[in-house]
C-alpha positions in Angstrom: 112.1 103.8 139.6 111.0 107.8 139.7 108.5 108.7 142.0 105.6 110.3 140.6 103.4 110.5 137.4 105.6 111.1 133.8 103.9 111.5 130.3 106.2 110.2 128.0 105.7 110.6 124.6 106.8 108.7 121.4 105.3 108.4 117.8 104.2 104.7 116.9 101.8 102.6 119.2 104.4 99.6 118.6 107.2 101.8 119.9 105.0 102.5 123.4 104.2 99.7 124.1 108.1 98.4 123.8 108.9 101.3 125.8 106.1 101.4 128.7 106.9 97.8 129.2 110.8 99.2 129.9 109.8 102.1 132.1 107.0 100.2 134.4 104.9 102.0 137.2 105.1 106.0 137.5 105.7 106.5 133.4 102.4 106.9 131.3 103.7 105.9 127.4 101.8 107.5 124.5 102.0 107.5 121.1 101.6 110.7 119.0 101.1 108.6 115.4 103.7 110.8 113.4 103.2 114.2 113.2 100.3 116.0 115.2 100.4 119.1 113.4 101.8 120.0 109.3 101.0 122.8 106.9 97.9 123.7 106.1 96.9 123.4 102.5 95.3 126.3 100.9 91.6 124.2 101.3 92.1 124.9 105.0 93.1 128.0 105.6 90.7 130.3 107.3 88.9 133.6 105.3 90.9 135.9 107.8 94.1 134.6 106.8 93.5 134.0 103.3 95.7 136.8 102.1 98.8 135.9 103.9 98.5 132.5 103.5 96.4 131.0 101.1 98.2 130.1 98.3 101.0 127.5 99.9 100.0 127.5 103.3 102.6 129.7 104.0 103.7 133.6 104.0 106.4 133.8 101.6 106.4 137.8 102.1 107.2 137.5 105.9 109.6 135.3 106.5 108.3 132.1 105.0 106.1 132.0 108.5 104.0 128.9 108.3 100.3 128.3 108.7 100.3 125.2 110.9 97.2 122.7 112.0 96.1 119.8 113.5 94.7 117.6 111.2 90.6 116.4 112.0 92.3 113.6 111.9 94.6 113.8 114.8 92.4 115.9 116.9 91.3 113.2 118.7 95.3 111.9 119.6 95.9 115.7 121.0 92.7 115.5 123.5 93.8 112.1 124.4 97.9 113.5 124.9 96.2 116.9 126.9 94.2 115.1 128.8 97.4 112.5 130.0 99.1 115.8 130.3 96.8 116.9 132.9 97.9 114.2 135.6 101.8 114.4 134.7 104.5 116.6 137.0 107.0 115.9 133.8 106.6 115.5 130.3 109.1 113.7 128.0 109.7 113.7 124.7 111.4 110.4 123.4 110.7 110.9 119.2 113.5 109.3 117.1 116.8 111.6 117.1 116.8 113.0 113.3 115.0 116.1 111.7 111.8 114.5 111.4 111.7 113.5 115.5 113.2 116.5 116.7 110.4 118.6 114.6 107.3 116.0 116.3 109.1 117.0 119.3 108.3 120.7 118.9 105.0 120.3 117.5 104.0 118.4 120.6 105.8 121.3 122.8 104.0 124.2 120.9 100.4 122.3 120.9 100.3 120.7 124.4 101.6 124.1 125.7 102.8 122.1 129.1 103.0 123.9 132.5 105.3 121.1 133.8 109.1 120.2 132.8 109.7 119.4 129.6 112.9 117.0 129.0 114.2 115.5 125.5 114.8 111.6 125.3 117.5 110.5 122.9 118.5 107.0 122.2 119.3 104.5 119.4 118.2 101.3 120.5 114.7 100.0 122.0 116.5 98.3 124.9 116.3 98.9 128.6 119.3 99.4 129.1 119.3 102.1 126.5 115.8 103.8 128.0 116.9 104.3 131.6 120.7 105.8 130.0 118.6 108.5 128.0 116.4 108.9 131.2 119.9 110.3 132.9 121.0 112.0 130.0 118.5 114.0 128.6 118.6 117.8 126.7 116.2 120.7 125.3 114.6 120.0 121.9 117.5 121.2 119.5 116.1 124.4 117.5 118.8 124.4 114.9 117.3 120.7 113.4 113.7 121.8 113.7 114.4 124.9 111.6 115.9 122.6 109.0 112.9 120.3 109.1 110.7 123.3 108.7 112.7 124.9 105.9 112.5 121.5 104.3 109.3 121.5 104.6 108.4 124.9 103.1 110.9 124.7 100.3 108.7 121.3 99.1 105.7 123.2 99.6 106.8 125.6 97.3 108.7 123.6 95.2 105.9 121.8 94.4 102.9 124.3 94.3 104.6 126.5 92.0 105.9 124.0 89.3 102.9 121.0 89.5 100.7 123.5 88.6 102.5 124.0 85.0 102.6 120.1 84.9 98.7 120.3 85.2 98.4 122.8 82.3 100.9 121.6 79.9 101.4 117.5 80.0 98.3 116.3 82.3 96.2 116.7 85.5 97.1 115.0 88.8 100.9 115.5 88.2 103.7 116.5 90.6 107.1 117.9 90.4 109.5 117.7 94.0 113.0 118.4 94.8 114.0 115.0 95.0 111.7 113.1 92.9 111.8 115.0 89.9 115.4 114.4 90.0 115.5 110.9 90.8 113.1 110.7 87.9 115.6 112.2 85.4 118.0 109.6 86.4 116.0 107.5 85.5 114.7 108.9 82.0 118.2 110.0 81.2 119.8 106.1 81.9 116.6 105.0 78.9 117.8 107.9 76.6 121.6 106.7 76.9 120.0 102.9 75.6 117.9 104.5 72.9 120.8 106.2 71.4 123.5 103.5 72.0 124.7 101.1 69.4 125.6 97.5 69.9 128.4 96.4 68.7 129.5 92.4 68.0 133.0 91.0 68.6 134.4 87.8 68.8 136.9 86.0 70.9 138.1 82.2 71.9 137.6 80.0 74.9 140.6 76.5 75.1 139.5 74.3 77.5 143.0 72.9 78.2 143.9 70.3 80.9 147.4 70.4 83.2 148.6 67.3 84.9 148.0 67.5 89.0 148.4 65.3 91.9 146.1 66.7 93.7 143.4 65.4 91.0 142.4 61.7 91.0 142.2 61.6 87.4 145.9 62.9 87.6 145.2 66.2 85.5 143.1 69.4 86.4 141.3 71.0 83.4 141.0 74.7 83.0 139.8 77.4 80.8 141.5 79.8 78.9 140.8 82.8 76.6 142.4 84.5 73.8 143.9 87.9 74.7 145.9 88.5 71.7 146.5 87.5 68.0 149.2 88.7 65.9 150.8 90.9 69.0 147.7 92.9 68.9 145.4 92.8 71.8 141.7 91.6 70.9 138.8 94.5 71.5 136.7 93.6 74.9 133.4 95.4 75.4 135.2 98.6 77.3 137.0 99.1 74.0 133.7 100.3 72.6 131.8 103.8 73.1 128.2 104.0 72.7 128.2 104.4 68.7 129.5 101.0 68.3 132.9 102.1 67.5 135.8 101.7 68.8 137.2 104.3 71.3 140.3 105.9 70.1 142.5 105.1 73.3 141.7 101.1 71.1 142.4 102.6 67.7 145.6 104.3 69.3 146.3 100.5 70.7 145.7 99.1 67.5 143.2 96.8 69.2 141.8 94.3 67.0 138.0 93.4 66.5 137.8 90.1 65.9 134.5 89.0 63.5 133.1 85.5 63.3 134.6 84.1 60.6 137.8 84.9 61.5 136.8 83.7 64.9 135.4 80.4 63.5 138.2 79.7 61.2 141.1 80.4 63.6 139.6 77.9 66.3 139.7 75.1 63.8 143.5 76.3 63.3 143.9 76.2 67.0 142.5 72.5 67.9 145.9 70.7 67.1 148.0 73.8 68.1 150.2 73.0 71.4 149.8 75.1 74.1 153.2 76.6 75.7 153.1 78.3 79.0 154.7 81.7 78.5 154.2 83.2 82.2 152.7 82.2 85.4 152.6 85.1 88.1 151.1 84.6 91.7 150.1 87.1 94.3 149.2 87.3 97.4 145.1 87.6 97.7 144.2 90.4 100.9 140.2 91.3 101.2 138.9 93.4 104.0 135.2 93.8 105.3 132.9 96.4 104.3 131.5 98.7 107.0 128.3 98.1 109.1 125.1 99.0 107.7 123.8 103.0 106.9 120.3 103.5 105.5 121.7 103.8 102.2 123.7 101.0 102.0 121.1 98.7 103.9 118.4 99.8 101.4 121.4 98.5 98.6 122.4 94.6 100.1 118.4 94.3 100.8 117.9 94.9 97.0 120.5 93.0 95.8 120.6 90.0 98.1 116.9 89.6 99.0 115.3 91.5 96.4 113.4 93.2 98.7 112.4 97.1 97.4 113.4 100.0 99.2 109.8 100.5 100.6 110.0 96.9 102.3 113.2 96.9 103.5 112.6 100.3 105.3 109.1 98.9 106.5 110.8 96.0 107.9 113.3 97.7 109.4 111.1 100.1 110.7 109.3 97.2 112.4 112.6 95.5 114.0 113.7 98.6 115.6 110.3 99.8 117.1 110.4 96.1 118.3 113.6 96.3 119.9 115.5 94.3 117.6 117.9 96.3 115.7 119.0 100.3 116.5 117.8 103.3 114.6 117.6 102.7 111.2 118.0 106.2 109.7 121.5 107.1 110.1 124.4 108.0 107.9 127.0 106.6 110.4 129.0 103.5 110.3 130.4 103.9 113.7 130.1 101.2 116.3 130.0 102.1 119.9 132.4 100.3 122.1 129.4 97.9 123.5 128.8 96.9 120.3 132.3 96.1 119.3 132.4 94.0 122.0 129.1 92.2 121.7 130.1 91.8 117.9 133.7 90.6 118.9 132.0 88.2 121.8 129.3 86.6 119.4 131.8 86.3 116.8 134.0 83.8 118.7 131.0 82.3 119.7 129.7 81.4 116.4 132.3 80.7 114.3 135.7 80.8 116.8 138.6 82.8 117.7 140.4 82.2 114.6 137.9 84.1 112.5 138.3 87.0 115.3 140.0 90.1 114.0 143.4 90.7 115.9 141.6 94.2 117.4 139.1 95.8 117.3 137.5 97.7 114.2 136.2 100.7 114.4 135.2 102.5 111.0 135.0 106.1 109.9 132.0 107.6 107.9 132.7 109.6 104.8 129.0 110.5 103.8 129.5 114.2 103.4 126.9 115.9 105.4 126.3 112.6 107.6 124.3 113.8 109.9 121.2 111.8 111.2 122.7 109.3 114.2 125.5 108.4 116.0 125.6 104.9 115.0 124.9 102.6 112.5 122.6 100.0 111.7 123.3 96.8 113.7 121.5 94.2 116.5 120.0 95.8 119.1 121.6 95.5 122.9 124.7 94.3 124.7 124.3 90.9 123.5 123.6 90.4 119.8 120.3 87.6 119.5 121.7 85.1 116.4 118.8 85.1 113.8 118.2 81.3 115.0 117.1 82.7 118.6 114.3 84.5 116.5 113.0 82.6 113.7 110.0 81.5 115.9 109.4 85.5 116.7 110.1 87.3 113.5 108.2 87.5 110.2 110.0 86.1 107.2 110.9 89.4 105.5 112.4 90.9 108.7 114.2 87.8 109.8 115.8 88.0 106.5 117.0 91.4 106.8 117.8 90.6 110.4 120.0 88.0 109.4 121.8 90.4 106.5 122.2 93.1 109.6 123.7 90.3 112.2 126.1 89.1 109.5 126.9 92.8 108.6 128.0 93.5 112.1 129.4 90.3 113.2 131.6 90.3 109.9 133.1 93.9 110.2 135.0 92.5 113.4 136.4 89.7 111.9 139.5 89.0 110.2 140.5 90.0 106.6 140.0 87.0 104.1 143.3 86.0 102.4 144.7 83.9 99.7 146.7 83.9 96.0 145.6 84.9 93.1 147.3 83.2 90.0 147.6 84.7 86.4 149.0 82.2 83.4 149.2 83.4 79.7 149.6 81.0 77.2 150.9 80.8 73.6 149.7 78.9 70.7 150.6 79.2 66.7 147.9 79.6 63.9 148.5 79.0 60.4 147.2 82.4 58.9 147.2 85.0 62.0 150.7 84.5 63.5 150.9 83.9 67.4 147.7 83.8 69.6 147.8 84.6 73.5 145.1 82.6 76.3 145.1 83.8 79.7 143.3 82.4 82.8 143.4 83.2 86.4 141.9 82.1 89.8 142.1 82.9 93.0 142.4 80.6 96.3 140.8 81.5 99.4 143.1 79.9 102.0 141.5 81.7 104.8 138.1 83.1 104.3 137.8 85.7 107.3 135.0 87.6 107.7 133.8 85.7 104.4 132.9 82.6 106.5 129.8 85.5 108.3 128.8 86.2 104.6 128.1 82.7 103.3 131.2 81.5 102.3 131.0 77.7 101.8 134.5 76.2 100.3 136.9 75.1 102.5 140.2 76.4 103.1 143.0 76.4 100.5 140.1 74.9 97.9 138.6 76.6 94.8 134.7 75.8 93.7 131.8 78.1 93.3 131.9 79.4 96.6 135.4 79.5 97.1 136.6 81.7 94.6 136.7 85.3 94.6 137.5 86.4 90.9 138.5 85.2 87.9 137.9 81.4 86.6 138.4 79.5 89.7 141.9 77.5 91.2 144.6 76.6 88.4 146.2 73.3 88.3 150.1 73.8 89.5 151.7 74.6 86.0 155.5 75.7 85.0 157.1 78.2 82.4 158.2 76.3 78.8 155.1 73.9 79.7 153.0 72.1 76.8 149.9 71.5 76.8 146.9 70.3 74.6 143.8 71.8 74.0 140.2 69.8 74.4 138.4 72.3 72.3 138.7 75.5 70.9 135.6 77.4 70.6 134.8 80.8 69.4 132.9 82.6 71.4 130.4 85.8 70.3 129.7 88.9 72.1 127.5 92.2 72.0 128.5 95.2 73.8 125.2 96.1 75.9 123.6 99.5 77.0 124.4 100.8 80.2 121.8 99.1 82.7 118.8 100.3 83.9 118.4 101.2 87.3 117.2 98.9 90.0 115.8 100.4 93.2 119.2 99.7 95.0 121.1 101.2 92.2 119.6 103.9 92.3 119.9 104.7 96.0 123.4 104.2 95.5 123.6 107.0 92.7 121.6 109.0 94.8 123.8 109.0 97.4 126.9 109.5 95.3 125.4 112.4 94.0 123.8 113.9 98.0 120.8 114.3 96.6 117.9 114.0 99.0 118.4 111.6 102.2 118.8 108.3 102.5 116.0 108.2 105.1 113.4 109.3 102.2 114.6 107.2 99.2 112.2 104.7 100.1 109.4 107.1 99.5 110.6 108.8 96.9 110.6 105.7 94.6 107.4 104.9 95.8 105.9 108.1 94.7 107.5 108.3 91.3 106.0 104.3 90.8 102.9 105.4 92.4 102.9 108.9 89.8 103.3 106.7 87.2 106.4 108.2 86.0 108.2 104.7 86.3 107.3 101.0 86.5 109.1 97.8 87.4 109.9 95.1 85.2 111.9 92.5 87.4 113.6 94.4 89.6 114.9 97.2 86.6 113.2 100.4 87.2 111.7 102.0 83.4 110.3 105.2 82.9 107.2 105.7 81.1 106.3 107.6 78.3 105.2 110.2 80.7 108.0 110.7 82.4 109.8 111.5 79.1 107.2 114.5 78.4 107.8 115.6 82.8 111.4 115.8 82.2 111.5 117.3 79.1 109.3 120.6 80.4 111.2 120.8 83.6 114.9 120.2 81.7 113.6 123.3 79.3 111.8 125.9 81.3 113.1 124.8 84.5 116.8 123.4 84.2 118.7 124.4 87.4 115.5 122.4 89.9 116.3 119.0 88.0 120.1 120.1 87.5 121.7 117.6 90.3 124.7 119.9 91.5 122.2 122.5 92.6 119.9 119.9 94.1 122.7 118.9 96.3 123.8 122.5 97.2 120.2 122.8 98.3 120.7 119.5 100.7 123.8 120.7 102.0 122.2 124.4 102.9 119.8 122.2 104.8 122.7 120.5 106.7 124.4 124.1 107.1 120.6 125.1 109.0 120.6 121.9 111.2 124.1 122.5 112.4 123.5 126.2 113.1 125.6 127.7 110.7 122.6 129.0 108.1 119.3 130.6 108.6 116.3 129.0 107.5 114.7 132.1 106.3 117.8 133.5 104.7 118.2 130.4 102.7 114.2 130.3 101.6 114.6 133.9 100.6 117.8 133.1 98.0 115.6 130.2 96.9 112.6 131.5 96.3 113.3 134.9 95.2 116.8 135.0 93.8 119.9 136.0 94.4 122.3 137.9 92.6 126.0 137.6 92.9 126.4 140.0 95.6 123.6 138.3 97.8 124.5 134.8 97.5 127.4 133.2 99.5 129.4 132.3 96.3 128.6 132.5 92.3 128.0 129.0 91.8 125.1 129.6 94.2 123.7 132.9 92.5 120.9 132.5 90.2 117.2 133.9 89.8 114.3 132.6 92.5 111.6 130.5 91.9 109.1 133.0 92.0 110.6 135.1 89.1 111.2 131.6 86.4 107.7 130.5 87.4 106.2 134.5 86.6 108.8 135.1 83.8 107.7 131.4 82.1 106.2 133.0 79.7 104.1 130.1 76.9 105.3 126.4 76.5 104.3 124.7 73.8 102.3 121.9 74.9 102.3 120.3 71.5 106.4 120.2 71.5 106.6 119.0 75.6 104.3 115.9 74.9 106.3 114.9 71.5 109.3 112.6 71.8 111.1 112.2 68.5 111.4 108.3 67.5 113.3 109.0 63.8 111.7 108.6 60.0 108.7 110.5 60.8 107.4 108.6 63.9 107.1 110.3 67.6 105.5 109.7 70.7 102.7 111.5 71.7 101.6 111.5 75.0 98.3 112.3 75.1 95.0 112.3 77.8 94.5 108.9 77.7 98.1 107.9 77.3 101.0 107.6 75.2 100.1 106.5 71.3 102.3 106.6 68.0 102.0 108.9 65.2 103.8 109.1 61.8 103.6 112.4 59.9 105.3 111.1 57.0 101.9 109.1 56.0 98.4 110.0 56.5 95.2 108.2 56.7 92.0 108.9 54.8 91.2 111.8 56.4 94.5 113.5 56.1 95.6 112.8 59.9 98.6 111.2 60.7 98.7 107.4 61.1 98.4 106.4 64.8 98.8 103.2 66.9 98.6 102.5 70.6 101.7 101.9 72.4 101.8 98.1 74.4 102.0 98.7 77.9 105.3 96.1 78.2 106.8 97.9 75.6 109.8 99.4 77.1 111.1 103.1 75.2 114.3 101.6 74.2 112.7 98.5 72.8 110.4 101.2 70.5 112.9 100.9 67.7 112.0 102.3 64.1 111.4 98.9 62.8 109.3 97.9 65.6 107.5 101.8 65.4 106.9 101.0 61.4 105.3 97.1 62.5 103.2 98.8 65.0 101.3 101.4 62.6 101.0 98.6 59.9 99.5 96.6 62.2 97.6 98.6 64.1 96.8 102.3 62.6 95.8 101.4 59.2 92.1 100.9 60.0 90.1 97.4 61.1 92.6 94.3 60.0 90.4 91.8 57.4 90.5 88.1 58.4 88.6 87.3 55.5 85.1 86.2 54.4 82.1 84.9 56.2 80.3 82.3 53.6 77.3 81.9 55.5 76.4 86.0 54.9 79.1 86.7 52.7 80.0 89.4 54.3 83.5 90.7 55.8 85.1 90.1 59.0 87.0 92.7 60.7 89.4 92.9 63.6 88.7 96.8 65.1 90.7 98.3 68.2 87.5 99.8 70.3 87.9 102.2 73.7 88.1 98.9 75.9 89.9 96.8 73.3 89.8 94.7 70.4 86.8 93.3 69.1 85.1 91.5 65.9 82.8 93.3 63.4 80.7 91.6 60.8 79.9 93.8 57.7 77.3 91.9 55.8 76.6 93.6 52.0 73.3 94.9 54.1 74.7 96.8 56.4 77.3 98.4 53.9 74.7 99.5 51.7 73.0 100.8 55.1 76.2 102.3 56.2 76.5 104.2 52.8 73.1 105.1 52.8 73.4 107.1 55.9 76.2 108.6 55.2 74.6 110.0 51.7 71.4 111.5 54.1 73.8 112.8 56.4 75.8 114.8 53.0 72.4 116.3 52.4 71.5 117.5 55.4 69.2 114.5 56.6 69.3 112.9 59.9 70.3 108.9 59.4 71.2 106.1 61.7 74.1 103.7 60.7 73.1 100.2 61.0 75.4 98.4 63.3 77.6 95.0 62.7 77.2 92.3 64.0 80.1 92.3 67.2 81.5 90.3 69.6 84.6 90.7 72.2 87.8 88.6 72.3 88.6 86.0 74.6 90.9 87.2 77.2 93.2 84.4 76.5 93.6 85.2 72.6 96.1 87.5 71.5 94.9 89.5 68.6 98.0 89.6 66.8 97.3 85.8 66.0 93.5 85.5 65.7 92.3 83.9 62.5 88.8 83.7 60.3 88.2 80.1 61.9 88.4 81.9 65.5 86.8 85.3 64.9 83.5 83.2 63.0 83.0 81.2 66.2 83.1 84.1 68.3 80.6 86.1 65.9 78.4 82.7 65.6 77.7 83.1 69.5 75.5 82.6 71.4 75.5 78.7 70.4 72.9 76.7 71.1 73.6 73.7 73.1 70.7 71.6 72.9 68.0 70.9 75.3 67.5 70.0 79.1 64.9 69.6 81.5 64.0 71.9 84.6 62.4 71.5 87.8 60.4 74.5 89.4 61.3 75.1 92.5 58.0 75.7 93.9 55.9 73.3 92.3 58.6 70.6 91.6 56.7 70.5 87.8 58.9 69.3 85.4 59.8 71.6 81.5 61.7 71.6 78.9 64.5 74.3 77.7 66.8 75.1 75.1 70.2 76.0 76.0 72.7 78.6 74.3 76.2 79.2 75.8 77.1 83.0 75.8 79.9 84.9 76.9 79.1 88.0 78.8 79.8 90.9 81.4 80.7 88.8 83.9 82.0 85.7 81.9 81.1 82.6 80.3 77.4 81.4 81.1 74.4 79.4 80.0 71.1 80.1 79.4 68.2 77.6 79.4 65.2 79.6 78.0 61.5 78.1 78.5 58.6 78.6 75.9 56.9 80.2 78.4 59.6 83.4 77.7 61.3 83.0 81.7 64.8 81.6 81.7 67.7 80.6 84.0 71.4 80.9 83.9 74.3 78.9 85.2 78.2 80.3 84.9 80.5 78.1 83.2 84.5 77.5 84.3 86.5 78.7 81.5 85.5 81.1 78.2 87.2 77.9 76.5 83.7 75.9 77.6 81.9 77.9 75.6 82.4 75.9 72.7 83.0 72.6 74.5 80.0 72.3 76.3 78.0 69.3 75.9 74.2 68.5 76.5 75.0 66.3 79.4 77.1 69.0 81.5 74.8 71.3 80.6 72.2 68.9 82.7 74.3 68.4 85.0 74.6 72.5 85.6 71.1 73.3 85.6 70.3 70.3 88.0 72.6 71.8 91.1 71.0 74.6 92.5 70.9 77.9 91.2 73.5 80.3 93.2 72.2 83.4 94.9 72.7 86.8 94.3 76.0 87.4 96.2 76.8 84.0 96.4 80.3 82.8 94.2 79.7 80.5 90.9 82.5 77.7 90.8 85.5 78.8 91.2 87.7 79.6 88.2 90.9 77.8 87.2 94.0 79.2 88.1 95.6 80.8 84.4 98.8 79.6 85.7 100.6 77.8 88.8 104.0 79.2 90.0 105.0 76.7 92.5 105.5 76.9 96.5 106.0 80.2 98.0 109.7 80.4 99.3 108.6 82.0 102.2 105.6 79.8 103.7 105.7 77.2 101.3 101.8 78.2 100.1 101.2 77.0 96.5 101.6 80.7 94.3 99.2 81.0 91.2 97.8 83.6 89.2 94.4 84.1 88.4 91.4 85.7 86.9 89.9 88.4 89.1 86.9 90.7 88.7 89.7 93.4 87.9 92.2 91.6 86.1 95.0 88.8 86.8 96.3 88.7 90.4 98.9 86.5 92.0 97.7 84.7 95.4 98.8 82.3 97.7 95.7 81.6 98.7 95.5 84.5 101.5 97.4 87.1 100.2 96.4 88.5 96.6 98.4 91.2 94.7 97.7 92.6 91.6 99.5 91.9 88.6 101.3 94.9 87.6 100.4 95.9 84.0 104.0 95.5 82.5 103.5 92.0 83.3 101.4 89.1 81.6 100.3 86.0 83.6 102.7 83.8 80.8 105.7 86.5 81.0 106.3 87.1 84.5 108.9 85.2 86.3 107.7 83.1 89.4 111.1 85.0 91.5 109.3 88.3 90.5 105.9 87.2 91.8 106.7 85.8 94.9 108.6 89.3 95.8 105.7 91.3 95.2 103.5 88.9 97.2 106.2 89.3 100.1 106.0 92.8 99.7 101.5 93.1 100.0 102.5 90.6 103.1 104.6 93.1 104.7 102.9 95.8 103.7 99.6 94.5 105.9 96.1 94.8 105.2 94.8 97.7 103.1 92.9 100.2 105.4 89.2 100.8 103.7 88.2 104.5 103.8 85.2 104.4 106.4 81.5 105.4 104.6 79.6 107.9 105.7 76.1 107.1 106.4 74.9 111.2 105.8 76.3 113.3 103.1 76.0 116.7 102.5 72.8 117.6 100.4 71.1 114.0 101.6 67.9 113.2 99.5 64.6 112.4 101.5 65.4 109.4 101.4 67.8 109.3 104.0 65.8 111.8 106.4 63.0 109.3 105.7 64.7 106.5 106.8 65.9 108.0 110.0 62.3 109.1 110.8 61.0 105.5 110.4 64.1 104.5 113.1 62.8 107.0 115.4 59.0 106.4 115.2 60.0 102.2 115.6 61.7 103.4 119.2 59.0 105.7 120.0 56.6 103.1 119.7 52.8 103.0 118.2 49.2 103.5 118.3 47.8 105.0 121.0 50.7 104.9 123.8 52.9 107.2 121.0 50.4 109.4 120.6 49.8 110.0 124.0 53.9 111.2 124.3 55.0 114.7 125.1 55.8 116.1 121.9 59.4 117.3 121.7 60.1 121.6 122.3 60.1 123.2 119.1 63.8 124.8 118.1 63.9 128.1 118.1 65.3 129.7 115.1 69.0 130.6 116.0 69.3 126.9 117.2 68.3 125.1 114.0 70.7 128.0 112.2 73.2 126.7 114.7 72.4 123.0 114.3 72.9 123.3 110.6 76.2 124.7 110.5 77.4 122.2 112.9 76.2 119.4 110.3 77.5 121.0 107.6 80.8 121.2 109.3 81.0 117.8 110.3 79.8 116.3 106.9 82.6 118.7 105.2 84.8 117.3 108.0 84.3 113.7 107.2 84.9 114.4 103.5 87.8 116.1 103.8 89.5 112.7 105.4 88.0 110.6 103.0 89.3 112.1 100.1 92.6 111.5 98.2 95.3 114.0 98.0 98.6 115.0 96.9 99.3 117.0 99.5 103.1 118.4 98.2 103.5 116.6 95.1 107.1 115.5 96.3 
């Protein structure tokens, strides 16, 4: 091991601990905890530099010079690194080998200003061999990669700080635009627009259950299904033959494809039940399937989403932990290349686990095809020269990390395994109909004779046999048949189908599309998807990503006024430009100049890149009609308006009593493509026409109404006296006199009640609260005296409860377990509750029963339930809690979705709570008094305290400095705790 003291700096404490264990004595390994410097926000720019840097933290007029600062939260880290550097004779920068890691290394050099030799360590896996090898192959910090990262950072700052204020003014506060996030949101919005415009088309076909003789079957025959594909010499139309408007495509019409309707299908089914089916052709082809390349960042996220149900954020978090603990190689990579060491380890593992027969005849090397791949030089694979199996790590890894490691391990081994082989058979049979001529049915199936790499991917069927896991495509294996063989159908059934709109994006398919369009970097996709969800542009239903109406408004504004900045091709060109900078083929300053100030045909590198700059477009923007931007037309005079308090429905063709368009709120669980004209009319009729009258109260003769208030639906009882008072108050106000309207009796609905199904009986029960239960005996806790009290059941802000009122005016309360108990609790139960000691102010009452039980969690086996908490419904396994997302209800959420949400919350770890400051700027005298009392107690009391020497009076200059220092400290504390949206990207 090397002599002297070497300081090694990495990004994370986990990585530092792992590497420190490999390097041993002579090396001090410390973590920078990510970036130590970043672009200053405008509020952090000193007054002397405001003119140059105050708007963006970037001087756009002088080569886009950035103004970097060390954040207050990182000053302690920087101080510790500087202190450690004083005793070091060499500095090793061991940050990740990508643009961000290179930039972190550069910022460390710029901030620490080392006077000792600086060496850049690079490695793709955290193993003893890789770390020791990197010590012998150090290099300098790559200035081109640093420039590319800095250019991207400046670009995102300019993009966000120029466009986001436009959204604030015209759509709503707190919104953001970003180079990649806006384009990703546009993709999701465009898909929803396609679904809204889609017209479903019905089509039918027939399925015949047939049986053929087979010596392989115990019964002597083998059953299979065949589907009708032709009728009367014309092929039947399928889903691919219809356009989005529900009509047959031009190609289908040219082929004279026939669209079968239900009546014809049912008639033909009756005709074919007794028909004889004849084998007209039987074709067999060899089946051959190759393994896929090892994982890249993008394909790992896609596969983890599709197979494990993991979000991009969860998969990247798990991969980060696996990498830092030395289990896999670096997880931010575009490459599918395997090192020779990895190929050798993979082939050895295949031979040990599956046998030599499953090994490919020779080593397989894969070539990266992704344009601009640059992040690292190897794929994602198990770390080390020997791959540890998932069974070896089962006890040391959390469930989510073990699942992801297993996926990576299998994919890597499969890449060095033999191809899967088999045969595919297709049979066509004809059967005569009485009215439509000859019909043709078809069946196909694949038999896997040798699974090859599929063995590692979960293939369980035995070679040579079909079955659910054994088939690769089609309908499974087929029995042996000969041309001209005649078969009888056990049954012939008509099957109806309907064309389906384009599927919504999932995180996996969105990642795939972004990569295919070369938008952004796969390593940033997880944070991008998280951002658009956190901003409220997109929400999840199951695994589908659904755009909010807010997203429609934001994208509408950007498409109308800044089309090129949400254009897929333009965004891809920006990413390619950053790649060119990283390779040293482009100047970052020149590239930013073209982006911000624009480039005409002469200044641009190509005609395709010629465009106005961002600054000019924003300056010449003119007035934007906010009403038009925030209006989405539904049709038939109906439109969605995105307002300050959320979206709502508006009917411009029908007015209310005040002459305004009729309005209705939109259910949060209603997706945009589900808001049809018919559905909108229904919402308008049920929600916007004022209160819904439920009936008349027989006791008072008053009108019972269901109203919609700011905090939800509620009931109101308008008695004749109240109605007369309201009328009288209105007359006085019309005459210019002051008047107060009498308030009707009101009651909130129970949480379990549906406003659409609430009837008069339920309403009268609620309006009749509090309900008198009876009398109970109370025992005074101090005197032990007994007294009688009248008990009533009510529903309050914190839930249902009982009140026992004594004759002297005092009372006691007890909580009820559920709202339903308000109407069912009897005198005996009430007495039992009041016999129990009253809970203290901070104590919990009886636990509420769960709203729904979902079953055992697949990861830990704990029972998962949905409970009602102070802030609403939440999912819990007794240890981890996850708030129920607003697009779900306790009754509608599927257990699998709930399990996935809990798994993501567990993977995220505990929420970091912000520290409270004991003193704030502008505190009142009470805080100062508390400090004084504390000081007095420390000083003692009586004569002894009085004889102590008084402290020396501070001079005016000293007091002024002390106050300034205190104010600055308070401001710093506030700044670190305030939630910010740094670059709107």
